[in-house]
C-alpha positions in Angstrom: -0.1 0.1 0.0 1.1 3.4 -1.1 0.0 6.8 0.5 0.2 10.1 -1.1 -1.4 13.2 0.4 -2.4 16.6 -0.9 -4.3 19.2 0.9 -7.1 21.4 -0.8 -8.8 24.0 1.4 -7.7 22.7 4.8 -8.9 19.3 3.8 -6.4 16.3 3.7 -6.9 14.1 0.4 -5.0 11.0 0.9 -4.8 8.8 -2.2 -4.2 5.2 -1.4 -2.8 2.8 -4.2 -2.4 -1.0 -3.9 -3.8 -3.5 -1.5 -5.2 -2.6 2.3 -4.8 -5.7 3.9 -2.8 -7.0 6.8 -0.1 -8.5 5.4 0.3 -5.4 3.3 -0.2 -2.4 5.7 2.9 -3.4 8.2 4.8 -0.6 6.4 2.5 2.0 5.8 -0.5 2.0 7.9 -3.3 4.5 6.9 -4.5 5.0 10.7 -0.7 5.8 11.3 -1.1 8.5 8.6 -4.2 9.8 9.7 -3.1 10.0 13.4 0.0 12.4 12.1 -2.7 14.6 10.5 -4.4 15.0 13.7 -1.0 16.0 15.2 -0.8 18.6 12.6 -3.9 19.8 13.3 -5.8 18.8 10.2 -8.7 17.0 11.1 -10.8 16.9 7.8 -9.5 13.7 5.6 -10.7 12.3 2.3 -9.4 8.8 1.7 -9.1 8.4 -2.3 -9.8 4.7 -2.6 -9.5 4.6 -6.8 -6.1 2.9 -6.7 -6.9 0.0 -4.2 -7.0 -3.1 -5.7 -8.1 -5.2 -2.9 -9.3 -4.6 0.8 -9.4 -7.1 3.4 -11.1 -7.1 7.0 -8.2 -5.7 8.4 -8.6 -3.2 5.6 -11.9 -2.3 6.8 -10.9 -2.2 10.3 -8.0 0.3 9.5 -10.9 2.8 7.7 -13.2 2.7 10.9 -10.2 3.1 13.0 -9.2 6.2 11.2 -12.7 7.5 11.2 -13.2 6.9 14.8 -10.0 8.8 15.5 -10.6 11.8 13.1 -14.2 12.0 14.6 -13.1 11.9 18.1 -10.5 14.8 17.4 -13.8 17.0 15.9 -13.0 16.1 12.3 -14.3 14.0 9.9 -13.1 10.9 7.4 -15.0 10.6 4.0 -14.4 8.1 1.3 -13.7 8.9 -2.4 -14.0 6.7 -5.2 -14.7 3.3 -3.6 -14.5 0.2 -5.8 -17.7 -1.8 -6.4 -16.5 -4.7 -4.4 -15.6 -2.0 -1.7 -19.2 -0.6 -1.8 -20.6 -4.0 -1.7 -18.4 -4.6 1.7 -19.6 -1.5 3.0 -23.3 -2.0 2.6 -22.9 -5.9 3.9 -21.2 -4.8 7.1 -23.7 -1.7 7.3 -20.7 0.6 7.4 -22.4 3.1 5.0 -24.1 4.4 8.0 -20.8 5.3 9.2 -18.5 6.0 6.7 -19.7 8.7 4.0 -18.8 7.8 0.4 -18.4 10.2 -2.6 -17.6 9.6 -6.3 -16.6 12.9 -7.2 -13.8 15.0 -5.6 -15.7 18.2 -5.9 -18.8 16.9 -4.0 -16.5 15.4 -1.1 -14.8 18.7 -0.8 -18.2 20.4 -0.7 -19.6 18.1 2.0 -16.9 19.7 4.1 -17.9 23.5 3.0 -15.1 23.6 0.7 -15.3 25.3 -2.7 -12.7 23.5 -4.7 -10.7 25.8 -7.3 -11.8 25.6 -10.8 -9.6 24.6 -13.5 -8.8 27.3 -15.8 
């Protein structure tokens, strides 16, 4: 799993590529990255999952744990571009009631009250 980060209007966007699994997460854990963001005072987070090829139950746990950590610090974590398989898992596990998902980055940013810059 690889993590890339950028910021728009105070919202951290973390792009995840690869697999989010117990075996693959040992070197770059999403939750640890989110904790680092919180330590920097950045509590609004979008996790872009378009590049995730596979997620297991430990990966779902990482997402839930990251969401809880952000929420406990007064922020919000939202998911962007989940794969169809991940959407099915979120519905099956009823995590759709906890984790908000978006297919469009602009809509995800607007959910934080951020008006993204327009391309010219």
